[in-house]
Backbone bond lengths (Angstrom), bond angles and torsions (degrees), N, CA, C in turn:
res aa  C-N    CA-C-N  psi(-1)  N-CA   C-N-CA  omega(-1)  CA-C   N-CA-C  phi
1 M - - - 1.472 - - 1.532 108.28 -
2 D 1.309 116.64 122.12 1.448 119.11 179.95 1.532 110.82 -76.64
3 D 1.308 115.10 172.89 1.478 119.71 -173.17 1.530 112.37 -67.37
4 A 1.328 117.01 -37.88 1.479 120.02 -178.57 1.524 110.31 -65.02
5 T 1.324 117.03 -42.56 1.456 120.39 178.96 1.529 110.66 -66.14
6 F 1.321 116.87 -39.74 1.451 121.19 178.91 1.523 109.91 -63.13
7 Q 1.332 117.79 -40.93 1.461 121.19 179.99 1.533 109.97 -63.81
8 K 1.330 117.92 -41.19 1.466 121.12 179.08 1.518 110.99 -64.21
9 V 1.329 116.02 -44.41 1.472 120.23 -179.98 1.528 110.38 -64.04
10 R 1.312 116.58 -42.81 1.452 120.30 179.36 1.531 111.20 -63.90
11 F 1.328 117.10 -42.44 1.474 121.26 178.67 1.516 110.77 -61.77
12 R 1.345 116.76 -46.22 1.476 120.03 -180.00 1.534 110.72 -62.98
13 F 1.336 116.42 -37.80 1.477 119.85 179.23 1.510 110.65 -63.07
14 F 1.338 117.39 -45.87 1.464 119.19 -178.21 1.530 112.17 -69.26
15 V 1.328 117.91 -35.22 1.473 120.01 176.30 1.522 109.98 -65.07
16 A 1.330 116.52 -43.91 1.473 120.16 178.39 1.544 110.78 -64.66
17 L 1.314 115.91 -40.17 1.456 120.08 178.78 1.553 111.33 -63.52
18 L 1.329 115.25 -43.59 1.477 120.06 177.89 1.514 111.33 -61.69
19 T 1.335 116.58 -45.49 1.453 120.91 178.53 1.521 111.56 -62.60
20 G 1.324 117.01 -42.17 1.452 121.68 179.52 1.522 112.60 -64.75
21 V 1.310 117.00 -42.19 1.464 120.52 179.05 1.515 110.61 -65.24
22 A 1.361 116.47 -41.46 1.464 118.91 178.23 1.515 111.59 -64.23
23 A 1.337 116.52 -42.33 1.451 120.15 179.66 1.518 111.54 -64.51
24 L 1.337 117.01 -43.02 1.454 120.30 179.55 1.531 112.68 -64.85
25 S 1.318 115.37 -41.81 1.472 117.61 179.22 1.539 111.45 -66.04
26 L 1.343 117.06 -36.70 1.461 119.44 176.70 1.521 111.04 -69.24
27 L 1.309 117.50 -35.90 1.439 120.56 178.72 1.544 110.67 -65.51
28 V 1.315 117.12 -42.56 1.454 121.99 177.92 1.529 109.66 -64.42
29 A 1.344 116.47 -42.73 1.469 119.55 179.36 1.527 110.47 -65.93
30 G 1.326 116.87 -33.71 1.460 120.69 177.63 1.515 112.79 -65.56
31 F 1.334 116.37 -34.88 1.459 119.53 177.78 1.522 111.27 -68.86
32 F 1.328 116.72 -36.01 1.452 120.17 -179.40 1.525 112.66 -74.12
33 V 1.330 116.52 -29.11 1.464 120.61 -177.76 1.521 108.80 -117.93
34 A 1.322 117.10 41.16 1.473 121.47 -175.58 1.530 112.04 -66.32
35 A 1.320 117.62 -15.25 1.456 120.61 -179.55 1.518 111.00 -71.33
36 V 1.304 117.64 -17.23 1.469 120.64 -178.02 1.528 108.72 -107.26
37 P 1.327 118.72 103.69 1.461 120.28 -176.68 1.532 112.53 -64.36
38 L 1.336 115.61 -22.90 1.463 118.88 178.64 1.522 111.25 -64.46
39 T 1.322 116.91 -31.42 1.457 121.30 179.46 1.517 110.38 -62.32
40 T 1.321 116.81 -42.65 1.445 121.38 179.29 1.526 111.19 -64.80
41 A 1.305 116.95 -42.77 1.460 121.45 178.31 1.530 110.31 -64.68
42 A 1.329 117.28 -40.98 1.445 120.88 178.81 1.525 110.74 -66.09
43 A 1.336 117.06 -38.15 1.454 121.25 178.67 1.514 111.35 -64.45
44 C 1.340 116.48 -42.15 1.464 120.84 177.75 1.529 110.61 -63.97
45 L 1.312 116.97 -43.53 1.462 120.55 179.28 1.512 110.68 -63.77
46 F 1.327 117.36 -41.48 1.444 121.30 179.48 1.545 110.67 -64.71
47 L 1.323 116.38 -40.30 1.457 120.54 179.28 1.523 111.05 -64.80
48 I 1.351 116.33 -40.03 1.441 119.67 177.25 1.540 110.93 -63.87
49 C 1.318 116.10 -41.22 1.462 120.95 179.22 1.533 110.14 -65.58
50 M 1.324 117.41 -41.43 1.465 120.81 179.78 1.526 110.98 -64.36
51 T 1.323 116.38 -39.98 1.444 120.56 179.09 1.539 110.47 -65.94
52 A 1.329 116.08 -42.26 1.468 120.55 176.75 1.530 111.16 -62.60
53 L 1.336 115.53 -40.21 1.449 119.29 178.85 1.535 110.82 -66.20
54 A 1.310 116.85 -39.62 1.474 120.32 177.93 1.509 111.10 -62.99
55 Q 1.337 116.71 -41.12 1.482 120.51 177.43 1.517 110.14 -64.96
56 W 1.329 116.86 -43.04 1.461 120.30 -179.99 1.523 111.68 -63.15
57 L 1.332 116.01 -42.42 1.461 119.39 177.48 1.518 112.16 -63.25
58 E 1.320 116.12 -38.54 1.451 119.35 177.00 1.517 111.58 -63.23
59 L 1.323 117.20 -44.57 1.460 120.39 178.05 1.516 111.49 -65.34
60 A 1.345 116.40 -39.06 1.459 119.37 179.88 1.523 111.24 -67.09
61 S 1.332 117.90 -30.37 1.456 119.97 -179.26 1.519 111.82 -72.25
62 R 1.328 117.78 -20.00 1.463 120.57 177.93 1.499 113.13 -74.46
63 G 1.307 117.99 -20.36 1.444 121.22 -179.33 1.522 111.64 85.35
64 P 1.331 115.94 179.70 1.455 120.47 -178.24 1.522 111.46 -67.34
65 S 1.314 115.34 147.13 1.458 121.20 178.64 1.535 110.12 -80.73
66 N 1.312 115.54 148.03 1.462 119.67 179.15 1.516 113.39 -90.06
67 N 1.331 117.39 1.29 1.471 121.37 -178.05 1.510 111.12 -81.25
């Protein structure tokens, strides 16, 4: 595995790890504050935003397209 491929794999791993940790912490917080339905909606919205950010960072790491 060359260095560029390793860097891409490492970057994807850390983005996935960050998204997973954020989702897990929001899920745990949602269980503790389950009486407030707004918390669940906010957690879902935050998770969607984190996933979109992870995808955007992945695309940005690839650099400009030659097409």
